mmCIF file of the N, C-alpha and C atoms, coordinates in Angstrom:
data_MODEL
# 
_entry.id   MODEL 
# 
loop_
_atom_site.group_PDB 
_atom_site.id 
_atom_site.type_symbol 
_atom_site.label_atom_id 
_atom_site.label_alt_id 
_atom_site.label_comp_id 
_atom_site.label_asym_id 
_atom_site.label_entity_id 
_atom_site.label_seq_id 
_atom_site.pdbx_PDB_ins_code 
_atom_site.Cartn_x 
_atom_site.Cartn_y 
_atom_site.Cartn_z 
_atom_site.occupancy 
_atom_site.B_iso_or_equiv 
_atom_site.pdbx_formal_charge 
_atom_site.auth_seq_id 
_atom_site.auth_comp_id 
_atom_site.auth_asym_id 
_atom_site.auth_atom_id 
_atom_site.pdbx_PDB_model_num 
ATOM 1   N N  . UNK A 1 1  ? 5.917   11.553  0.711   1.00 0.00 ? 1  UNK A N  1 
ATOM 2   C CA . UNK A 1 1  ? 4.814   11.702  -0.198  1.00 0.00 ? 1  UNK A CA 1 
ATOM 3   C C  . UNK A 1 1  ? 3.720   10.665  0.110   1.00 0.00 ? 1  UNK A C  1 
ATOM 4   N N  . UNK A 1 2  ? 4.138   9.425   0.385   1.00 0.00 ? 2  UNK A N  1 
ATOM 5   C CA . UNK A 1 2  ? 3.147   8.386   0.693   1.00 0.00 ? 2  UNK A CA 1 
ATOM 6   C C  . UNK A 1 2  ? 2.374   8.761   1.942   1.00 0.00 ? 2  UNK A C  1 
ATOM 7   N N  . UNK A 1 3  ? 3.085   9.203   2.981   1.00 0.00 ? 3  UNK A N  1 
ATOM 8   C CA . UNK A 1 3  ? 2.396   9.545   4.231   1.00 0.00 ? 3  UNK A CA 1 
ATOM 9   C C  . UNK A 1 3  ? 1.466   10.740  4.022   1.00 0.00 ? 3  UNK A C  1 
ATOM 10  N N  . UNK A 1 4  ? 1.889   11.708  3.225   1.00 0.00 ? 4  UNK A N  1 
ATOM 11  C CA . UNK A 1 4  ? 1.025   12.859  2.962   1.00 0.00 ? 4  UNK A CA 1 
ATOM 12  C C  . UNK A 1 4  ? -0.273  12.402  2.297   1.00 0.00 ? 4  UNK A C  1 
ATOM 13  N N  . UNK A 1 5  ? -0.176  11.514  1.320   1.00 0.00 ? 5  UNK A N  1 
ATOM 14  C CA . UNK A 1 5  ? -1.368  11.013  0.642   1.00 0.00 ? 5  UNK A CA 1 
ATOM 15  C C  . UNK A 1 5  ? -2.256  10.202  1.585   1.00 0.00 ? 5  UNK A C  1 
ATOM 16  N N  . UNK A 1 6  ? -1.631  9.390   2.440   1.00 0.00 ? 6  UNK A N  1 
ATOM 17  C CA . UNK A 1 6  ? -2.417  8.625   3.413   1.00 0.00 ? 6  UNK A CA 1 
ATOM 18  C C  . UNK A 1 6  ? -3.082  9.538   4.440   1.00 0.00 ? 6  UNK A C  1 
ATOM 19  N N  . UNK A 1 7  ? -2.372  10.581  4.873   1.00 0.00 ? 7  UNK A N  1 
ATOM 20  C CA . UNK A 1 7  ? -2.964  11.553  5.806   1.00 0.00 ? 7  UNK A CA 1 
ATOM 21  C C  . UNK A 1 7  ? -4.159  12.268  5.159   1.00 0.00 ? 7  UNK A C  1 
ATOM 22  N N  . UNK A 1 8  ? -4.031  12.597  3.881   1.00 0.00 ? 8  UNK A N  1 
ATOM 23  C CA . UNK A 1 8  ? -5.144  13.226  3.165   1.00 0.00 ? 8  UNK A CA 1 
ATOM 24  C C  . UNK A 1 8  ? -6.329  12.271  3.067   1.00 0.00 ? 8  UNK A C  1 
ATOM 25  N N  . UNK A 1 9  ? -6.044  10.995  2.786   1.00 0.00 ? 9  UNK A N  1 
ATOM 26  C CA . UNK A 1 9  ? -7.113  9.997   2.713   1.00 0.00 ? 9  UNK A CA 1 
ATOM 27  C C  . UNK A 1 9  ? -7.798  9.837   4.068   1.00 0.00 ? 9  UNK A C  1 
ATOM 28  N N  . UNK A 1 10 ? -7.030  9.877   5.128   1.00 0.00 ? 10 UNK A N  1 
ATOM 29  C CA . UNK A 1 10 ? -7.590  9.765   6.475   1.00 0.00 ? 10 UNK A CA 1 
ATOM 30  C C  . UNK A 1 10 ? -8.460  10.974  6.788   1.00 0.00 ? 10 UNK A C  1 
ATOM 31  N N  . UNK A 1 11 ? -7.973  12.154  6.433   1.00 0.00 ? 11 UNK A N  1 
ATOM 32  C CA . UNK A 1 11 ? -8.719  13.387  6.696   1.00 0.00 ? 11 UNK A CA 1 
ATOM 33  C C  . UNK A 1 11 ? -10.033 13.434  5.914   1.00 0.00 ? 11 UNK A C  1 
ATOM 34  N N  . UNK A 1 12 ? -10.043 12.848  4.728   1.00 0.00 ? 12 UNK A N  1 
ATOM 35  C CA . UNK A 1 12 ? -11.256 12.874  3.905   1.00 0.00 ? 12 UNK A CA 1 
ATOM 36  C C  . UNK A 1 12 ? -12.206 11.708  4.220   1.00 0.00 ? 12 UNK A C  1 
ATOM 37  N N  . UNK A 1 13 ? -11.795 10.837  5.162   1.00 0.00 ? 13 UNK A N  1 
ATOM 38  C CA . UNK A 1 13 ? -12.650 9.732   5.555   1.00 0.00 ? 13 UNK A CA 1 
ATOM 39  C C  . UNK A 1 13 ? -12.476 8.474   4.721   1.00 0.00 ? 13 UNK A C  1 
ATOM 40  N N  . UNK A 1 14 ? -11.469 8.459   3.842   1.00 0.00 ? 14 UNK A N  1 
ATOM 41  C CA . UNK A 1 14 ? -11.225 7.276   3.021   1.00 0.00 ? 14 UNK A CA 1 
ATOM 42  C C  . UNK A 1 14 ? -10.495 6.186   3.795   1.00 0.00 ? 14 UNK A C  1 
ATOM 43  N N  . UNK A 1 15 ? -9.831  6.553   4.878   1.00 0.00 ? 15 UNK A N  1 
ATOM 44  C CA . UNK A 1 15 ? -9.172  5.607   5.780   1.00 0.00 ? 15 UNK A CA 1 
ATOM 45  C C  . UNK A 1 15 ? -9.793  5.763   7.158   1.00 0.00 ? 15 UNK A C  1 
ATOM 46  N N  . UNK A 1 16 ? -9.877  4.667   7.876   1.00 0.00 ? 16 UNK A N  1 
ATOM 47  C CA . UNK A 1 16 ? -10.426 4.707   9.228   1.00 0.00 ? 16 UNK A CA 1 
ATOM 48  C C  . UNK A 1 16 ? -9.577  5.612   10.121  1.00 0.00 ? 16 UNK A C  1 
ATOM 49  N N  . UNK A 1 17 ? -10.216 6.279   11.037  1.00 0.00 ? 17 UNK A N  1 
ATOM 50  C CA . UNK A 1 17 ? -9.561  7.259   11.911  1.00 0.00 ? 17 UNK A CA 1 
ATOM 51  C C  . UNK A 1 17 ? -8.444  6.640   12.748  1.00 0.00 ? 17 UNK A C  1 
ATOM 52  N N  . UNK A 1 18 ? -8.597  5.382   13.138  1.00 0.00 ? 18 UNK A N  1 
ATOM 53  C CA . UNK A 1 18 ? -7.606  4.757   14.021  1.00 0.00 ? 18 UNK A CA 1 
ATOM 54  C C  . UNK A 1 18 ? -6.348  4.278   13.290  1.00 0.00 ? 18 UNK A C  1 
ATOM 55  N N  . UNK A 1 19 ? -6.288  4.423   11.982  1.00 0.00 ? 19 UNK A N  1 
ATOM 56  C CA . UNK A 1 19 ? -5.127  3.976   11.209  1.00 0.00 ? 19 UNK A CA 1 
ATOM 57  C C  . UNK A 1 19 ? -3.911  4.840   11.543  1.00 0.00 ? 19 UNK A C  1 
ATOM 58  N N  . UNK A 1 20 ? -2.808  4.188   11.831  1.00 0.00 ? 20 UNK A N  1 
ATOM 59  C CA . UNK A 1 20 ? -1.526  4.860   12.065  1.00 0.00 ? 20 UNK A CA 1 
ATOM 60  C C  . UNK A 1 20 ? -0.862  5.048   10.700  1.00 0.00 ? 20 UNK A C  1 
ATOM 61  N N  . UNK A 1 21 ? -0.929  6.266   10.173  1.00 0.00 ? 21 UNK A N  1 
ATOM 62  C CA . UNK A 1 21 ? -0.428  6.487   8.814   1.00 0.00 ? 21 UNK A CA 1 
ATOM 63  C C  . UNK A 1 21 ? 1.092   6.368   8.722   1.00 0.00 ? 21 UNK A C  1 
ATOM 64  N N  . UNK A 1 22 ? 1.795   6.601   9.806   1.00 0.00 ? 22 UNK A N  1 
ATOM 65  C CA . UNK A 1 22 ? 3.251   6.432   9.768   1.00 0.00 ? 22 UNK A CA 1 
ATOM 66  C C  . UNK A 1 22 ? 3.608   4.953   9.569   1.00 0.00 ? 22 UNK A C  1 
ATOM 67  N N  . UNK A 1 23 ? 2.965   4.087   10.334  1.00 0.00 ? 23 UNK A N  1 
ATOM 68  C CA . UNK A 1 23 ? 3.207   2.649   10.197  1.00 0.00 ? 23 UNK A CA 1 
ATOM 69  C C  . UNK A 1 23 ? 2.717   2.141   8.839   1.00 0.00 ? 23 UNK A C  1 
ATOM 70  N N  . UNK A 1 24 ? 1.578   2.645   8.394   1.00 0.00 ? 24 UNK A N  1 
ATOM 71  C CA . UNK A 1 24 ? 1.036   2.238   7.107   1.00 0.00 ? 24 UNK A CA 1 
ATOM 72  C C  . UNK A 1 24 ? 1.957   2.680   5.967   1.00 0.00 ? 24 UNK A C  1 
ATOM 73  N N  . UNK A 1 25 ? 2.556   3.845   6.100   1.00 0.00 ? 25 UNK A N  1 
ATOM 74  C CA . UNK A 1 25 ? 3.518   4.319   5.103   1.00 0.00 ? 25 UNK A CA 1 
ATOM 75  C C  . UNK A 1 25 ? 4.679   3.352   4.983   1.00 0.00 ? 25 UNK A C  1 
ATOM 76  N N  . UNK A 1 26 ? 5.191   2.894   6.116   1.00 0.00 ? 26 UNK A N  1 
ATOM 77  C CA . UNK A 1 26 ? 6.293   1.935   6.104   1.00 0.00 ? 26 UNK A CA 1 
ATOM 78  C C  . UNK A 1 26 ? 5.877   0.630   5.430   1.00 0.00 ? 26 UNK A C  1 
ATOM 79  N N  . UNK A 1 27 ? 4.650   0.179   5.696   1.00 0.00 ? 27 UNK A N  1 
ATOM 80  C CA . UNK A 1 27 ? 4.161   -1.054  5.087   1.00 0.00 ? 27 UNK A CA 1 
ATOM 81  C C  . UNK A 1 27 ? 4.022   -0.899  3.575   1.00 0.00 ? 27 UNK A C  1 
ATOM 82  N N  . UNK A 1 28 ? 3.455   0.209   3.133   1.00 0.00 ? 28 UNK A N  1 
ATOM 83  C CA . UNK A 1 28 ? 3.278   0.451   1.698   1.00 0.00 ? 28 UNK A CA 1 
ATOM 84  C C  . UNK A 1 28 ? 4.634   0.529   1.006   1.00 0.00 ? 28 UNK A C  1 
ATOM 85  N N  . UNK A 1 29 ? 5.569   1.266   1.603   1.00 0.00 ? 29 UNK A N  1 
ATOM 86  C CA . UNK A 1 29 ? 6.895   1.393   1.000   1.00 0.00 ? 29 UNK A CA 1 
ATOM 87  C C  . UNK A 1 29 ? 7.596   0.033   0.932   1.00 0.00 ? 29 UNK A C  1 
ATOM 88  N N  . UNK A 1 30 ? 7.495   -0.736  1.998   1.00 0.00 ? 30 UNK A N  1 
ATOM 89  C CA . UNK A 1 30 ? 8.103   -2.071  2.002   1.00 0.00 ? 30 UNK A CA 1 
ATOM 90  C C  . UNK A 1 30 ? 7.464   -2.958  0.934   1.00 0.00 ? 30 UNK A C  1 
ATOM 91  N N  . UNK A 1 31 ? 6.163   -2.853  0.767   1.00 0.00 ? 31 UNK A N  1 
ATOM 92  C CA . UNK A 1 31 ? 5.477   -3.611  -0.272  1.00 0.00 ? 31 UNK A CA 1 
ATOM 93  C C  . UNK A 1 31 ? 5.930   -3.216  -1.669  1.00 0.00 ? 31 UNK A C  1 
ATOM 94  N N  . UNK A 1 32 ? 6.119   -1.924  -1.864  1.00 0.00 ? 32 UNK A N  1 
ATOM 95  C CA . UNK A 1 32 ? 6.604   -1.446  -3.164  1.00 0.00 ? 32 UNK A CA 1 
ATOM 96  C C  . UNK A 1 32 ? 8.024   -1.946  -3.434  1.00 0.00 ? 32 UNK A C  1 
ATOM 97  N N  . UNK A 1 33 ? 8.852   -1.898  -2.415  1.00 0.00 ? 33 UNK A N  1 
ATOM 98  C CA . UNK A 1 33 ? 10.234  -2.379  -2.576  1.00 0.00 ? 33 UNK A CA 1 
ATOM 99  C C  . UNK A 1 33 ? 10.244  -3.887  -2.839  1.00 0.00 ? 33 UNK A C  1 
ATOM 100 N N  . UNK A 1 34 ? 9.408   -4.609  -2.121  1.00 0.00 ? 34 UNK A N  1 
ATOM 101 C CA . UNK A 1 34 ? 9.320   -6.045  -2.321  1.00 0.00 ? 34 UNK A CA 1 
ATOM 102 C C  . UNK A 1 34 ? 8.863   -6.392  -3.729  1.00 0.00 ? 34 UNK A C  1 
ATOM 103 N N  . UNK A 1 35 ? 7.876   -5.655  -4.223  1.00 0.00 ? 35 UNK A N  1 
ATOM 104 C CA . UNK A 1 35 ? 7.400   -5.886  -5.588  1.00 0.00 ? 35 UNK A CA 1 
ATOM 105 C C  . UNK A 1 35 ? 8.506   -5.606  -6.591  1.00 0.00 ? 35 UNK A C  1 
ATOM 106 N N  . UNK A 1 36 ? 9.295   -4.581  -6.336  1.00 0.00 ? 36 UNK A N  1 
ATOM 107 C CA . UNK A 1 36 ? 10.414  -4.253  -7.220  1.00 0.00 ? 36 UNK A CA 1 
ATOM 108 C C  . UNK A 1 36 ? 11.455  -5.363  -7.236  1.00 0.00 ? 36 UNK A C  1 
ATOM 109 N N  . UNK A 1 37 ? 11.751  -5.904  -6.060  1.00 0.00 ? 37 UNK A N  1 
ATOM 110 C CA . UNK A 1 37 ? 12.735  -6.983  -5.968  1.00 0.00 ? 37 UNK A CA 1 
ATOM 111 C C  . UNK A 1 37 ? 12.219  -8.227  -6.694  1.00 0.00 ? 37 UNK A C  1 
ATOM 112 N N  . UNK A 1 38 ? 10.950  -8.548  -6.468  1.00 0.00 ? 38 UNK A N  1 
ATOM 113 C CA . UNK A 1 38 ? 10.361  -9.712  -7.138  1.00 0.00 ? 38 UNK A CA 1 
ATOM 114 C C  . UNK A 1 38 ? 10.429  -9.539  -8.653  1.00 0.00 ? 38 UNK A C  1 
ATOM 115 N N  . UNK A 1 39 ? 10.065  -8.351  -9.129  1.00 0.00 ? 39 UNK A N  1 
ATOM 116 C CA . UNK A 1 39 ? 10.116  -8.127  -10.568 1.00 0.00 ? 39 UNK A CA 1 
ATOM 117 C C  . UNK A 1 39 ? 11.554  -8.208  -11.081 1.00 0.00 ? 39 UNK A C  1 
ATOM 118 N N  . UNK A 1 40 ? 12.486  -7.674  -10.303 1.00 0.00 ? 40 UNK A N  1 
ATOM 119 C CA . UNK A 1 40 ? 13.895  -7.708  -10.701 1.00 0.00 ? 40 UNK A CA 1 
ATOM 120 C C  . UNK A 1 40 ? 14.441  -9.116  -10.836 1.00 0.00 ? 40 UNK A C  1 
ATOM 121 N N  . UNK A 1 41 ? 13.953  -10.019 -10.004 1.00 0.00 ? 41 UNK A N  1 
ATOM 122 C CA . UNK A 1 41 ? 14.449  -11.396 -10.069 1.00 0.00 ? 41 UNK A CA 1 
ATOM 123 C C  . UNK A 1 41 ? 13.643  -12.266 -11.021 1.00 0.00 ? 41 UNK A C  1 
ATOM 124 N N  . UNK A 1 42 ? 12.341  -12.054 -11.062 1.00 0.00 ? 42 UNK A N  1 
ATOM 125 C CA . UNK A 1 42 ? 11.460  -12.904 -11.875 1.00 0.00 ? 42 UNK A CA 1 
ATOM 126 C C  . UNK A 1 42 ? 11.258  -12.381 -13.291 1.00 0.00 ? 42 UNK A C  1 
ATOM 127 N N  . UNK A 1 43 ? 11.354  -11.066 -13.469 1.00 0.00 ? 43 UNK A N  1 
ATOM 128 C CA . UNK A 1 43 ? 11.057  -10.422 -14.763 1.00 0.00 ? 43 UNK A CA 1 
ATOM 129 C C  . UNK A 1 43 ? 9.668   -10.815 -15.278 1.00 0.00 ? 43 UNK A C  1 
ATOM 130 N N  . UNK A 1 44 ? 8.739   -10.922 -14.351 1.00 0.00 ? 44 UNK A N  1 
ATOM 131 C CA . UNK A 1 44 ? 7.385   -11.351 -14.691 1.00 0.00 ? 44 UNK A CA 1 
ATOM 132 C C  . UNK A 1 44 ? 6.383   -10.270 -14.306 1.00 0.00 ? 44 UNK A C  1 
ATOM 133 N N  . UNK A 1 45 ? 5.653   -9.772  -15.292 1.00 0.00 ? 45 UNK A N  1 
ATOM 134 C CA . UNK A 1 45 ? 4.618   -8.782  -14.976 1.00 0.00 ? 45 UNK A CA 1 
ATOM 135 C C  . UNK A 1 45 ? 3.467   -9.438  -14.220 1.00 0.00 ? 45 UNK A C  1 
ATOM 136 N N  . UNK A 1 46 ? 3.269   -10.731 -14.399 1.00 0.00 ? 46 UNK A N  1 
ATOM 137 C CA . UNK A 1 46 ? 2.222   -11.450 -13.664 1.00 0.00 ? 46 UNK A CA 1 
ATOM 138 C C  . UNK A 1 46 ? 2.528   -11.411 -12.165 1.00 0.00 ? 46 UNK A C  1 
ATOM 139 N N  . UNK A 1 47 ? 3.766   -11.710 -11.791 1.00 0.00 ? 47 UNK A N  1 
ATOM 140 C CA . UNK A 1 47 ? 4.171   -11.672 -10.381 1.00 0.00 ? 47 UNK A CA 1 
ATOM 141 C C  . UNK A 1 47 ? 4.101   -10.240 -9.841  1.00 0.00 ? 47 UNK A C  1 
ATOM 142 N N  . UNK A 1 48 ? 4.537   -9.280  -10.645 1.00 0.00 ? 48 UNK A N  1 
ATOM 143 C CA . UNK A 1 48 ? 4.483   -7.883  -10.231 1.00 0.00 ? 48 UNK A CA 1 
ATOM 144 C C  . UNK A 1 48 ? 3.042   -7.458  -9.992  1.00 0.00 ? 48 UNK A C  1 
ATOM 145 N N  . UNK A 1 49 ? 2.163   -7.767  -10.931 1.00 0.00 ? 49 UNK A N  1 
ATOM 146 C CA . UNK A 1 49 ? 0.750   -7.417  -10.769 1.00 0.00 ? 49 UNK A CA 1 
ATOM 147 C C  . UNK A 1 49 ? 0.143   -8.078  -9.542  1.00 0.00 ? 49 UNK A C  1 
ATOM 148 N N  . UNK A 1 50 ? 0.499   -9.331  -9.293  1.00 0.00 ? 50 UNK A N  1 
ATOM 149 C CA . UNK A 1 50 ? -0.031  -10.046 -8.125  1.00 0.00 ? 50 UNK A CA 1 
ATOM 150 C C  . UNK A 1 50 ? 0.401   -9.344  -6.833  1.00 0.00 ? 50 UNK A C  1 
ATOM 151 N N  . UNK A 1 51 ? 1.653   -8.920  -6.759  1.00 0.00 ? 51 UNK A N  1 
ATOM 152 C CA . UNK A 1 51 ? 2.162   -8.229  -5.575  1.00 0.00 ? 51 UNK A CA 1 
ATOM 153 C C  . UNK A 1 51 ? 1.468   -6.889  -5.374  1.00 0.00 ? 51 UNK A C  1 
ATOM 154 N N  . UNK A 1 52 ? 1.342   -6.134  -6.445  1.00 0.00 ? 52 UNK A N  1 
ATOM 155 C CA . UNK A 1 52 ? 0.702   -4.820  -6.354  1.00 0.00 ? 52 UNK A CA 1 
ATOM 156 C C  . UNK A 1 52 ? -0.771  -4.964  -6.006  1.00 0.00 ? 52 UNK A C  1 
ATOM 157 N N  . UNK A 1 53 ? -1.444  -5.926  -6.619  1.00 0.00 ? 53 UNK A N  1 
ATOM 158 C CA . UNK A 1 53 ? -2.865  -6.132  -6.317  1.00 0.00 ? 53 UNK A CA 1 
ATOM 159 C C  . UNK A 1 53 ? -3.081  -6.541  -4.866  1.00 0.00 ? 53 UNK A C  1 
ATOM 160 N N  . UNK A 1 54 ? -2.204  -7.369  -4.325  1.00 0.00 ? 54 UNK A N  1 
ATOM 161 C CA . UNK A 1 54 ? -2.321  -7.770  -2.916  1.00 0.00 ? 54 UNK A CA 1 
ATOM 162 C C  . UNK A 1 54 ? -2.163  -6.560  -2.001  1.00 0.00 ? 54 UNK A C  1 
ATOM 163 N N  . UNK A 1 55 ? -1.230  -5.685  -2.328  1.00 0.00 ? 55 UNK A N  1 
ATOM 164 C CA . UNK A 1 55 ? -1.031  -4.474  -1.531  1.00 0.00 ? 55 UNK A CA 1 
ATOM 165 C C  . UNK A 1 55 ? -2.258  -3.564  -1.625  1.00 0.00 ? 55 UNK A C  1 
ATOM 166 N N  . UNK A 1 56 ? -2.800  -3.406  -2.813  1.00 0.00 ? 56 UNK A N  1 
ATOM 167 C CA . UNK A 1 56 ? -3.985  -2.561  -2.992  1.00 0.00 ? 56 UNK A CA 1 
ATOM 168 C C  . UNK A 1 56 ? -5.200  -3.143  -2.264  1.00 0.00 ? 56 UNK A C  1 
ATOM 169 N N  . UNK A 1 57 ? -5.362  -4.457  -2.298  1.00 0.00 ? 57 UNK A N  1 
ATOM 170 C CA . UNK A 1 57 ? -6.471  -5.081  -1.578  1.00 0.00 ? 57 UNK A CA 1 
ATOM 171 C C  . UNK A 1 57 ? -6.343  -4.877  -0.074  1.00 0.00 ? 57 UNK A C  1 
ATOM 172 N N  . UNK A 1 58 ? -5.118  -4.932  0.425   1.00 0.00 ? 58 UNK A N  1 
ATOM 173 C CA . UNK A 1 58 ? -4.876  -4.671  1.854   1.00 0.00 ? 58 UNK A CA 1 
ATOM 174 C C  . UNK A 1 58 ? -5.283  -3.257  2.215   1.00 0.00 ? 58 UNK A C  1 
ATOM 175 N N  . UNK A 1 59 ? -4.940  -2.314  1.361   1.00 0.00 ? 59 UNK A N  1 
ATOM 176 C CA . UNK A 1 59 ? -5.304  -0.917  1.617   1.00 0.00 ? 59 UNK A CA 1 
ATOM 177 C C  . UNK A 1 59 ? -6.815  -0.719  1.542   1.00 0.00 ? 59 UNK A C  1 
ATOM 178 N N  . UNK A 1 60 ? -7.468  -1.368  0.604   1.00 0.00 ? 60 UNK A N  1 
ATOM 179 C CA . UNK A 1 60 ? -8.924  -1.254  0.476   1.00 0.00 ? 60 UNK A CA 1 
ATOM 180 C C  . UNK A 1 60 ? -9.635  -1.703  1.750   1.00 0.00 ? 60 UNK A C  1 
ATOM 181 N N  . UNK A 1 61 ? -9.077  -2.711  2.426   1.00 0.00 ? 61 UNK A N  1 
ATOM 182 C CA . UNK A 1 61 ? -9.715  -3.221  3.657   1.00 0.00 ? 61 UNK A CA 1 
ATOM 183 C C  . UNK A 1 61 ? -9.596  -2.237  4.823   1.00 0.00 ? 61 UNK A C  1 
ATOM 184 N N  . UNK A 1 62 ? -8.770  -1.201  4.684   1.00 0.00 ? 62 UNK A N  1 
ATOM 185 C CA . UNK A 1 62 ? -8.591  -0.230  5.762   1.00 0.00 ? 62 UNK A CA 1 
ATOM 186 C C  . UNK A 1 62 ? -9.623  0.892   5.713   1.00 0.00 ? 62 UNK A C  1 
ATOM 187 N N  . UNK A 1 63 ? -10.436 0.914   4.674   1.00 0.00 ? 63 UNK A N  1 
ATOM 188 C CA . UNK A 1 63 ? -11.474 1.946   4.574   1.00 0.00 ? 63 UNK A CA 1 
ATOM 189 C C  . UNK A 1 63 ? -12.521 1.717   5.657   1.00 0.00 ? 63 UNK A C  1 
ATOM 190 N N  . UNK A 1 64 ? -13.080 2.800   6.173   1.00 0.00 ? 64 UNK A N  1 
ATOM 191 C CA . UNK A 1 64 ? -14.119 2.640   7.207   1.00 0.00 ? 64 UNK A CA 1 
ATOM 192 C C  . UNK A 1 64 ? -15.340 1.919   6.622   1.00 0.00 ? 64 UNK A C  1 
ATOM 193 N N  . UNK A 1 65 ? -15.976 1.157   7.439   1.00 0.00 ? 65 UNK A N  1 
ATOM 194 C CA . UNK A 1 65 ? -17.143 0.365   7.007   1.00 0.00 ? 65 UNK A CA 1 
ATOM 195 C C  . UNK A 1 65 ? -18.399 1.180   7.088   1.00 0.00 ? 65 UNK A C  1 
# 
């Protein structure tokens, strides 16, 4: 599902053409899992939000300029 959404974003021009969506899918999934683990150990929504926001900011930087 993540790769399908990233492929759609690439096709619509929201992601740069040179982005490898398979590799990006793995990075996004790993980030989501990491955020889950952090929340599971810390029980802190502040830490969870920080992790999710960092992942979203990384994705925002992949948009074509």
